A tleap script that builds the chain and sets N, CA, C and O, in Angstrom:
source leaprc.protein.ff14SB
mol = sequence {
  NMET ILE VAL GLU LEU ARG ILE TYR ARG CYS
  ALA PRO THR ARG LEU PRO ALA LEU LEU ASP
  ARG PHE ARG SER THR THR LEU SER TYR PHE
  GLN LYS TYR GLY ILE GLU GLN ILE GLY PHE
  TRP THR THR ALA VAL GLY GLU ASP ASN HIE
  ALA LEU THR TYR LEU LEU LYS TRP GLU SER
  MET ALA GLN ARG GLU GLU ARG TRP ASN ALA
  PHE GLN ALA ASP PRO GLY TRP ILE ALA ALA
  ARG ALA GLU THR GLU ARG GLU ARG PRO ILE
  VAL VAL ARG VAL GLU ASN SER PHE LEU THR
  PRO THR ASP PHE SER ALA LEU CARG
}
set mol.1.N position { 7.908 0.731 -17.289 }
set mol.1.CA position { 7.478 0.343 -15.956 }
set mol.1.C position { 7.595 1.530 -15.011 }
set mol.1.O position { 8.531 2.325 -15.089 }
set mol.2.N position { 6.632 1.624 -14.129 }
set mol.2.CA position { 6.645 2.628 -13.065 }
set mol.2.C position { 6.505 1.887 -11.739 }
set mol.2.O position { 5.689 0.974 -11.612 }
set mol.3.N position { 7.294 2.282 -10.772 }
set mol.3.CA position { 7.196 1.711 -9.433 }
set mol.3.C position { 6.638 2.787 -8.512 }
set mol.3.O position { 7.119 3.919 -8.489 }
set mol.4.N position { 5.612 2.409 -7.755 }
set mol.4.CA position { 5.038 3.330 -6.775 }
set mol.4.C position { 5.546 2.930 -5.398 }
set mol.4.O position { 5.382 1.790 -4.964 }
set mol.5.N position { 6.156 3.874 -4.733 }
set mol.5.CA position { 6.628 3.703 -3.357 }
set mol.5.C position { 5.562 4.285 -2.444 }
set mol.5.O position { 5.217 5.462 -2.557 }
set mol.6.N position { 5.037 3.463 -1.536 }
set mol.6.CA position { 4.011 3.921 -0.597 }
set mol.6.C position { 4.507 3.666 0.825 }
set mol.6.O position { 5.012 2.586 1.134 }
set mol.7.N position { 4.357 4.661 1.674 }
set mol.7.CA position { 4.725 4.537 3.084 }
set mol.7.C position { 3.505 4.934 3.903 }
set mol.7.O position { 2.986 6.042 3.766 }
set mol.8.N position { 3.059 4.030 4.744 }
set mol.8.CA position { 1.923 4.287 5.627 }
set mol.8.C position { 2.471 4.511 7.031 }
set mol.8.O position { 3.044 3.604 7.636 }
set mol.9.N position { 2.293 5.711 7.535 }
set mol.9.CA position { 2.706 6.059 8.895 }
set mol.9.C position { 1.526 5.783 9.818 }
set mol.9.O position { 0.457 6.378 9.676 }
set mol.10.N position { 1.730 4.883 10.754 }
set mol.10.CA position { 0.652 4.447 11.634 }
set mol.10.C position { 0.630 5.227 12.944 }
set mol.10.O position { 1.643 5.759 13.399 }
set mol.11.N position { -0.553 5.273 13.527 }
set mol.11.CA position { -0.674 5.782 14.891 }
set mol.11.C position { 0.088 4.814 15.808 }
set mol.11.O position { 0.182 3.628 15.495 }
set mol.12.N position { 0.629 5.295 16.924 }
set mol.12.CA position { 1.343 4.405 17.842 }
set mol.12.C position { 0.505 3.177 18.192 }
set mol.12.O position { -0.696 3.288 18.441 }
set mol.13.N position { 1.122 2.045 18.209 }
set mol.13.CA position { 0.571 0.717 18.513 }
set mol.13.C position { -0.344 0.157 17.418 }
set mol.13.O position { -0.874 -0.941 17.589 }
set mol.14.N position { -0.550 0.863 16.302 }
set mol.14.CA position { -1.511 0.413 15.290 }
set mol.14.C position { -0.880 -0.318 14.103 }
set mol.14.O position { -1.605 -0.787 13.226 }
set mol.15.N position { 0.452 -0.427 14.053 }
set mol.15.CA position { 1.076 -1.155 12.957 }
set mol.15.C position { 0.593 -2.606 12.874 }
set mol.15.O position { 0.319 -3.070 11.767 }
set mol.16.N position { 0.475 -3.343 13.975 }
set mol.16.CA position { -0.037 -4.720 13.867 }
set mol.16.C position { -1.424 -4.785 13.216 }
set mol.16.O position { -1.706 -5.720 12.467 }
set mol.17.N position { -2.276 -3.824 13.487 }
set mol.17.CA position { -3.608 -3.804 12.868 }
set mol.17.C position { -3.504 -3.576 11.366 }
set mol.17.O position { -4.260 -4.172 10.598 }
set mol.18.N position { -2.574 -2.720 10.935 }
set mol.18.CA position { -2.380 -2.481 9.509 }
set mol.18.C position { -1.839 -3.735 8.825 }
set mol.18.O position { -2.313 -4.110 7.753 }
set mol.19.N position { -0.861 -4.378 9.433 }
set mol.19.CA position { -0.302 -5.600 8.862 }
set mol.19.C position { -1.379 -6.674 8.739 }
set mol.19.O position { -1.444 -7.377 7.730 }
set mol.20.N position { -2.214 -6.803 9.750 }
set mol.20.CA position { -3.303 -7.773 9.712 }
set mol.20.C position { -4.291 -7.438 8.599 }
set mol.20.O position { -4.764 -8.334 7.901 }
set mol.21.N position { -4.610 -6.144 8.427 }
set mol.21.CA position { -5.544 -5.754 7.373 }
set mol.21.C position { -4.984 -6.094 5.995 }
set mol.21.O position { -5.717 -6.585 5.137 }
set mol.22.N position { -3.694 -5.838 5.771 }
set mol.22.CA position { -3.101 -6.215 4.490 }
set mol.22.C position { -3.155 -7.724 4.302 }
set mol.22.O position { -3.557 -8.214 3.246 }
set mol.23.N position { -2.749 -8.452 5.331 }
set mol.23.CA position { -2.674 -9.905 5.260 }
set mol.23.C position { -4.050 -10.527 4.994 }
set mol.23.O position { -4.176 -11.412 4.149 }
set mol.24.N position { -5.064 -10.073 5.703 }
set mol.24.CA position { -6.372 -10.730 5.655 }
set mol.24.C position { -7.352 -10.117 4.664 }
set mol.24.O position { -8.333 -10.767 4.302 }
set mol.25.N position { -7.117 -8.881 4.210 }
set mol.25.CA position { -8.120 -8.202 3.389 }
set mol.25.C position { -7.542 -7.516 2.166 }
set mol.25.O position { -7.927 -7.833 1.040 }
set mol.26.N position { -6.625 -6.585 2.365 }
set mol.26.CA position { -6.165 -5.720 1.278 }
set mol.26.C position { -5.568 -6.499 0.117 }
set mol.26.O position { -5.861 -6.197 -1.040 }
set mol.27.N position { -4.743 -7.489 0.400 }
set mol.27.CA position { -4.080 -8.215 -0.685 }
set mol.27.C position { -5.070 -8.932 -1.596 }
set mol.27.O position { -4.814 -9.061 -2.793 }
set mol.28.N position { -6.186 -9.397 -1.062 }
set mol.28.CA position { -7.183 -10.030 -1.937 }
set mol.28.C position { -7.823 -9.001 -2.860 }
set mol.28.O position { -8.160 -9.327 -3.998 }
set mol.29.N position { -7.996 -7.777 -2.401 }
set mol.29.CA position { -8.500 -6.705 -3.277 }
set mol.29.C position { -7.443 -6.306 -4.303 }
set mol.29.O position { -7.778 -6.026 -5.454 }
set mol.30.N position { -6.181 -6.276 -3.907 }
set mol.30.CA position { -5.118 -6.020 -4.876 }
set mol.30.C position { -5.187 -7.063 -5.996 }
set mol.30.O position { -5.111 -6.718 -7.176 }
set mol.31.N position { -5.331 -8.325 -5.626 }
set mol.31.CA position { -5.403 -9.386 -6.624 }
set mol.31.C position { -6.631 -9.201 -7.516 }
set mol.31.O position { -6.540 -9.354 -8.734 }
set mol.32.N position { -7.758 -8.877 -6.927 }
set mol.32.CA position { -8.998 -8.670 -7.679 }
set mol.32.C position { -8.831 -7.608 -8.761 }
set mol.32.O position { -9.378 -7.749 -9.854 }
set mol.33.N position { -8.086 -6.552 -8.468 }
set mol.33.CA position { -7.933 -5.428 -9.391 }
set mol.33.C position { -6.620 -5.449 -10.173 }
set mol.33.O position { -6.302 -4.494 -10.881 }
set mol.34.N position { -5.862 -6.532 -10.046 }
set mol.34.CA position { -4.626 -6.645 -10.821 }
set mol.34.C position { -3.538 -5.700 -10.363 }
set mol.34.O position { -2.721 -5.251 -11.168 }
set mol.35.N position { -3.520 -5.393 -9.076 }
set mol.35.CA position { -2.486 -4.526 -8.511 }
set mol.35.C position { -1.319 -5.422 -8.093 }
set mol.35.O position { -1.455 -6.270 -7.211 }
set mol.36.N position { -0.180 -5.219 -8.735 }
set mol.36.CA position { 0.982 -6.094 -8.540 }
set mol.36.C position { 1.961 -5.498 -7.540 }
set mol.36.O position { 2.494 -4.406 -7.738 }
set mol.37.N position { 2.185 -6.242 -6.463 }
set mol.37.CA position { 3.144 -5.794 -5.459 }
set mol.37.C position { 4.531 -6.317 -5.775 }
set mol.37.O position { 4.693 -7.406 -6.326 }
set mol.38.N position { 5.537 -5.516 -5.415 }
set mol.38.CA position { 6.936 -5.938 -5.498 }
set mol.38.C position { 7.375 -6.459 -4.140 }
set mol.38.O position { 8.099 -7.450 -4.055 }
set mol.39.N position { 6.938 -5.790 -3.077 }
set mol.39.CA position { 7.288 -6.226 -1.737 }
set mol.39.C position { 6.794 -5.262 -0.675 }
set mol.39.O position { 6.415 -4.126 -0.961 }
set mol.40.N position { 6.809 -5.749 0.568 }
set mol.40.CA position { 6.387 -4.985 1.744 }
set mol.40.C position { 7.476 -5.074 2.799 }
set mol.40.O position { 8.120 -6.112 2.951 }
set mol.41.N position { 7.681 -3.981 3.528 }
set mol.41.CA position { 8.707 -3.950 4.570 }
set mol.41.C position { 8.225 -3.150 5.776 }
set mol.41.O position { 7.461 -2.194 5.646 }
set mol.42.N position { 8.691 -3.566 6.946 }
set mol.42.CA position { 8.585 -2.738 8.148 }
set mol.42.C position { 10.000 -2.305 8.501 }
set mol.42.O position { 10.973 -2.891 8.027 }
set mol.43.N position { 10.108 -1.292 9.322 }
set mol.43.CA position { 11.413 -0.739 9.665 }
set mol.43.C position { 11.956 -1.432 10.914 }
set mol.43.O position { 11.362 -1.337 11.988 }
set mol.44.N position { 13.077 -2.124 10.773 }
set mol.44.CA position { 13.721 -2.788 11.908 }
set mol.44.C position { 14.564 -1.795 12.694 }
set mol.44.O position { 14.537 -1.790 13.924 }
set mol.45.N position { 15.311 -0.958 11.989 }
set mol.45.CA position { 16.149 0.057 12.608 }
set mol.45.C position { 15.996 1.313 11.774 }
set mol.45.O position { 16.138 1.279 10.552 }
set mol.46.N position { 15.708 2.411 12.430 }
set mol.46.CA position { 15.547 3.660 11.697 }
set mol.46.C position { 14.716 4.658 12.470 }
set mol.46.O position { 14.435 4.489 13.656 }
set mol.47.N position { 14.340 5.685 11.772 }
set mol.47.CA position { 13.650 6.814 12.382 }
set mol.47.C position { 12.254 6.474 12.900 }
set mol.47.O position { 11.847 6.985 13.943 }
set mol.48.N position { 11.514 5.620 12.188 }
set mol.48.CA position { 10.106 5.383 12.518 }
set mol.48.C position { 9.799 3.898 12.427 }
set mol.48.O position { 9.856 3.321 11.342 }
set mol.49.N position { 9.476 3.275 13.550 }
set mol.49.CA position { 9.133 1.857 13.515 }
set mol.49.C position { 7.619 1.638 13.550 }
set mol.49.O position { 7.152 0.548 13.880 }
set mol.50.N position { 6.856 2.678 13.206 }
set mol.50.CA position { 5.397 2.576 13.099 }
set mol.50.C position { 4.974 2.733 11.643 }
set mol.50.O position { 3.921 3.304 11.357 }
set mol.51.N position { 5.793 2.225 10.723 }
set mol.51.CA position { 5.523 2.443 9.306 }
set mol.51.C position { 5.549 1.131 8.527 }
set mol.51.O position { 6.280 0.197 8.854 }
set mol.52.N position { 4.725 1.101 7.490 }
set mol.52.CA position { 4.763 0.029 6.509 }
set mol.52.C position { 5.154 0.659 5.182 }
set mol.52.O position { 4.527 1.617 4.730 }
set mol.53.N position { 6.189 0.119 4.566 }
set mol.53.CA position { 6.666 0.604 3.268 }
set mol.53.C position { 6.441 -0.511 2.256 }
set mol.53.O position { 6.758 -1.674 2.504 }
set mol.54.N position { 5.884 -0.126 1.106 }
set mol.54.CA position { 5.738 -1.142 0.067 }
set mol.54.C position { 5.860 -0.538 -1.318 }
set mol.54.O position { 5.748 0.672 -1.513 }
set mol.55.N position { 6.098 -1.442 -2.291 }
set mol.55.CA position { 6.284 -1.051 -3.678 }
set mol.55.C position { 5.244 -1.758 -4.539 }
set mol.55.O position { 4.977 -2.947 -4.364 }
set mol.56.N position { 4.661 -1.006 -5.471 }
set mol.56.CA position { 3.733 -1.548 -6.454 }
set mol.56.C position { 4.303 -1.325 -7.842 }
set mol.56.O position { 4.980 -0.326 -8.086 }
set mol.57.N position { 4.033 -2.245 -8.749 }
set mol.57.CA position { 4.541 -2.167 -10.116 }
set mol.57.C position { 3.390 -1.853 -11.064 }
set mol.57.O position { 2.338 -2.492 -11.027 }
set mol.58.N position { 3.615 -0.849 -11.916 }
set mol.58.CA position { 2.618 -0.447 -12.907 }
set mol.58.C position { 3.264 -0.393 -14.286 }
set mol.58.O position { 4.451 -0.095 -14.415 }
set mol.59.N position { 2.479 -0.680 -15.301 }
set mol.59.CA position { 2.959 -0.551 -16.678 }
set mol.59.C position { 2.912 0.908 -17.130 }
set mol.59.O position { 3.719 1.328 -17.959 }
set mol.60.N position { 1.965 1.684 -16.584 }
set mol.60.CA position { 1.808 3.087 -16.971 }
set mol.60.C position { 1.005 3.809 -15.890 }
set mol.60.O position { 0.385 3.172 -15.038 }
set mol.61.N position { 1.023 5.132 -15.932 }
set mol.61.CA position { 0.206 5.910 -14.998 }
set mol.61.C position { -1.281 5.694 -15.288 }
set mol.61.O position { -2.099 5.698 -14.368 }
set mol.62.N position { -1.628 5.506 -16.556 }
set mol.62.CA position { -3.031 5.254 -16.905 }
set mol.62.C position { -3.515 3.950 -16.267 }
set mol.62.O position { -4.620 3.892 -15.727 }
set mol.63.N position { -2.682 2.901 -16.332 }
set mol.63.CA position { -3.034 1.634 -15.689 }
set mol.63.C position { -3.190 1.837 -14.184 }
set mol.63.O position { -4.126 1.317 -13.577 }
set mol.64.N position { -2.290 2.579 -13.600 }
set mol.64.CA position { -2.343 2.826 -12.160 }
set mol.64.C position { -3.640 3.530 -11.780 }
set mol.64.O position { -4.314 3.128 -10.831 }
set mol.65.N position { -3.987 4.573 -12.515 }
set mol.65.CA position { -5.200 5.327 -12.201 }
set mol.65.C position { -6.440 4.451 -12.323 }
set mol.65.O position { -7.315 4.486 -11.458 }
set mol.66.N position { -6.516 3.672 -13.385 }
set mol.66.CA position { -7.675 2.809 -13.606 }
set mol.66.C position { -7.822 1.790 -12.476 }
set mol.66.O position { -8.890 1.673 -11.874 }
set mol.67.N position { -6.761 1.062 -12.194 }
set mol.67.CA position { -6.838 -0.019 -11.212 }
set mol.67.C position { -6.940 0.497 -9.779 }
set mol.67.O position { -7.716 -0.027 -8.980 }
set mol.68.N position { -6.152 1.527 -9.454 }
set mol.68.CA position { -6.177 2.050 -8.085 }
set mol.68.C position { -7.535 2.687 -7.777 }
set mol.68.O position { -8.077 2.497 -6.688 }
set mol.69.N position { -8.077 3.433 -8.724 }
set mol.69.CA position { -9.376 4.065 -8.507 }
set mol.69.C position { -10.490 3.039 -8.358 }
set mol.69.O position { -11.388 3.221 -7.537 }
set mol.70.N position { -10.445 1.963 -9.142 }
set mol.70.CA position { -11.441 0.899 -9.011 }
set mol.70.C position { -11.340 0.241 -7.635 }
set mol.70.O position { -12.357 -0.011 -6.988 }
set mol.71.N position { -10.126 -0.034 -7.197 }
set mol.71.CA position { -9.903 -0.607 -5.860 }
set mol.71.C position { -10.448 0.311 -4.775 }
set mol.71.O position { -11.187 -0.135 -3.896 }
set mol.72.N position { -10.090 1.585 -4.831 }
set mol.72.CA position { -10.513 2.535 -3.805 }
set mol.72.C position { -12.034 2.717 -3.754 }
set mol.72.O position { -12.580 3.037 -2.698 }
set mol.73.N position { -12.718 2.516 -4.881 }
set mol.73.CA position { -14.165 2.704 -4.945 }
set mol.73.C position { -14.956 1.437 -4.639 }
set mol.73.O position { -16.185 1.481 -4.572 }
set mol.74.N position { -14.274 0.313 -4.453 }
set mol.74.CA position { -14.960 -0.955 -4.220 }
set mol.74.C position { -15.724 -0.904 -2.888 }
set mol.74.O position { -15.107 -0.685 -1.846 }
set mol.75.N position { -17.039 -1.101 -2.899 }
set mol.75.CA position { -17.826 -1.025 -1.655 }
set mol.75.C position { -17.363 -2.026 -0.594 }
set mol.75.O position { -17.393 -1.720 0.598 }
set mol.76.N position { -16.940 -3.204 -1.014 }
set mol.76.CA position { -16.445 -4.186 -0.045 }
set mol.76.C position { -15.183 -3.718 0.641 }
set mol.76.O position { -15.027 -3.895 1.849 }
set mol.77.N position { -14.270 -3.117 -0.125 }
set mol.77.CA position { -13.035 -2.586 0.449 }
set mol.77.C position { -13.350 -1.435 1.398 }
set mol.77.O position { -12.798 -1.364 2.496 }
set mol.78.N position { -14.226 -0.545 0.982 }
set mol.78.CA position { -14.585 0.611 1.816 }
set mol.78.C position { -15.146 0.131 3.153 }
set mol.78.O position { -14.778 0.653 4.205 }
set mol.79.N position { -16.026 -0.849 3.114 }
set mol.79.CA position { -16.623 -1.380 4.347 }
set mol.79.C position { -15.583 -2.084 5.213 }
set mol.79.O position { -15.562 -1.905 6.431 }
set mol.80.N position { -14.726 -2.881 4.591 }
set mol.80.CA position { -13.699 -3.609 5.352 }
set mol.80.C position { -12.727 -2.645 6.017 }
set mol.80.O position { -12.366 -2.825 7.180 }
set mol.81.N position { -12.302 -1.620 5.279 }
set mol.81.CA position { -11.384 -0.630 5.849 }
set mol.81.C position { -12.040 0.099 7.021 }
set mol.81.O position { -11.417 0.298 8.064 }
set mol.82.N position { -13.293 0.493 6.842 }
set mol.82.CA position { -14.006 1.200 7.915 }
set mol.82.C position { -14.139 0.326 9.155 }
set mol.82.O position { -14.013 0.815 10.277 }
set mol.83.N position { -14.388 -0.947 8.959 }
set mol.83.CA position { -14.532 -1.856 10.096 }
set mol.83.C position { -13.235 -1.962 10.887 }
set mol.83.O position { -13.265 -2.016 12.116 }
set mol.84.N position { -12.091 -1.994 10.194 }
set mol.84.CA position { -10.814 -2.115 10.905 }
set mol.84.C position { -10.457 -0.834 11.657 }
set mol.84.O position { -9.613 -0.850 12.553 }
set mol.85.N position { -11.097 0.268 11.292 }
set mol.85.CA position { -10.811 1.551 11.950 }
set mol.85.C position { -11.999 2.029 12.790 }
set mol.85.O position { -12.071 3.200 13.165 }
set mol.86.N position { -12.927 1.113 13.082 }
set mol.86.CA position { -14.124 1.468 13.843 }
set mol.86.C position { -13.782 2.082 15.197 }
set mol.86.O position { -14.389 3.077 15.595 }
set mol.87.N position { -12.827 1.505 15.901 }
set mol.87.CA position { -12.473 2.008 17.232 }
set mol.87.C position { -11.578 3.232 17.168 }
set mol.87.O position { -11.742 4.168 17.951 }
set mol.88.N position { -10.634 3.228 16.238 }
set mol.88.CA position { -9.734 4.376 16.063 }
set mol.88.C position { -8.930 4.201 14.776 }
set mol.88.O position { -8.771 3.083 14.285 }
set mol.89.N position { -8.427 5.303 14.235 }
set mol.89.CA position { -7.685 5.230 12.970 }
set mol.89.C position { -6.409 4.395 13.095 }
set mol.89.O position { -5.814 4.273 14.166 }
set mol.90.N position { -6.021 3.832 11.967 }
set mol.90.CA position { -4.773 3.064 11.896 }
set mol.90.C position { -3.675 3.931 11.294 }
set mol.90.O position { -2.607 4.093 11.885 }
set mol.91.N position { -3.938 4.479 10.131 }
set mol.91.CA position { -2.933 5.238 9.383 }
set mol.91.C position { -3.163 6.730 9.610 }
set mol.91.O position { -4.274 7.234 9.447 }
set mol.92.N position { -2.090 7.425 9.988 }
set mol.92.CA position { -2.201 8.873 10.194 }
set mol.92.C position { -1.692 9.667 8.993 }
set mol.92.O position { -2.057 10.828 8.810 }
set mol.93.N position { -0.842 9.033 8.172 }
set mol.93.CA position { -0.317 9.739 6.996 }
set mol.93.C position { 0.155 8.719 5.955 }
set mol.93.O position { 0.765 7.704 6.289 }
set mol.94.N position { -0.139 9.011 4.706 }
set mol.94.CA position { 0.324 8.185 3.591 }
set mol.94.C position { 1.239 9.037 2.729 }
set mol.94.O position { 0.909 10.171 2.382 }
set mol.95.N position { 2.387 8.480 2.388 }
set mol.95.CA position { 3.320 9.137 1.471 }
set mol.95.C position { 3.454 8.236 0.259 }
set mol.95.O position { 3.578 7.019 0.396 }
set mol.96.N position { 3.429 8.823 -0.922 }
set mol.96.CA position { 3.704 8.001 -2.092 }
set mol.96.C position { 4.497 8.781 -3.124 }
set mol.96.O position { 4.364 9.997 -3.264 }
set mol.97.N position { 5.325 8.035 -3.840 }
set mol.97.CA position { 6.174 8.571 -4.897 }
set mol.97.C position { 6.125 7.598 -6.055 }
set mol.97.O position { 5.896 6.403 -5.872 }
set mol.98.N position { 6.342 8.123 -7.253 }
set mol.98.CA position { 6.403 7.289 -8.441 }
set mol.98.C position { 7.840 7.311 -8.947 }
set mol.98.O position { 8.415 8.377 -9.165 }
set mol.99.N position { 8.411 6.131 -9.129 }
set mol.99.CA position { 9.812 5.978 -9.478 }
set mol.99.C position { 9.942 5.332 -10.848 }
set mol.99.O position { 9.178 4.430 -11.193 }
set mol.100.N position { 10.898 5.791 -11.615 }
set mol.100.CA position { 11.211 5.138 -12.884 }
set mol.100.C position { 12.650 4.637 -12.794 }
set mol.100.O position { 13.526 5.339 -12.288 }
set mol.101.N position { 12.889 3.423 -13.285 }
set mol.101.CA position { 14.236 2.870 -13.175 }
set mol.101.C position { 15.224 3.553 -14.126 }
set mol.101.O position { 14.860 4.032 -15.200 }
set mol.102.N position { 16.453 3.578 -13.701 }
set mol.102.CA position { 17.531 4.069 -14.563 }
set mol.102.C position { 17.881 2.985 -15.579 }
set mol.102.O position { 17.441 1.843 -15.447 }
set mol.103.N position { 18.655 3.331 -16.569 }
set mol.103.CA position { 19.047 2.351 -17.579 }
set mol.103.C position { 20.002 1.291 -17.042 }
set mol.103.O position { 20.232 0.279 -17.704 }
set mol.104.N position { 20.564 1.507 -15.847 }
set mol.104.CA position { 21.466 0.528 -15.256 }
set mol.104.C position { 20.849 -0.194 -14.057 }
set mol.104.O position { 21.548 -0.901 -13.331 }
set mol.105.N position { 19.553 -0.019 -13.850 }
set mol.105.CA position { 18.861 -0.673 -12.739 }
set mol.105.C position { 18.640 -2.158 -13.038 }
set mol.105.O position { 18.312 -2.532 -14.164 }
set mol.106.N position { 18.822 -2.993 -12.019 }
set mol.106.CA position { 18.554 -4.421 -12.181 }
set mol.106.C position { 17.062 -4.676 -12.370 }
set mol.106.O position { 16.677 -5.646 -13.024 }
set mol.107.N position { 16.230 -3.824 -11.809 }
set mol.107.CA position { 14.779 -3.928 -11.955 }
set mol.107.C position { 14.312 -2.905 -12.960 }
set mol.107.O position { 14.370 -1.704 -12.694 }
set mol.108.N position { 13.845 -3.360 -14.120 }
set mol.108.CA position { 13.378 -2.448 -15.159 }
set mol.108.C position { 12.070 -2.895 -15.703 }
set mol.108.O position { 11.518 -2.248 -16.592 }
savepdb mol mol.pdb
quit
């Protein structure tokens, strides 16, 4: 198993728009392409409260590349994302890391 950690840094005041896009659009595309989420979080206390952090679960990097690339190339997703950013961008920076569990991790 591989866990992908993704952090979306939003432009000021744009986090609600990102949360709405995930809620109303992105998650249905994740389901369509078999992208499995572990969870989503916003920062209550910390350095940046304009961020969405989430984890995705993959069986392999090959699975990740196949499914993520298909999702990113979907014309419906491309149009929906563009529509939500018609007035101005939502996300200013995306950070992602790939994590592998240790042999003593509760999640493996």
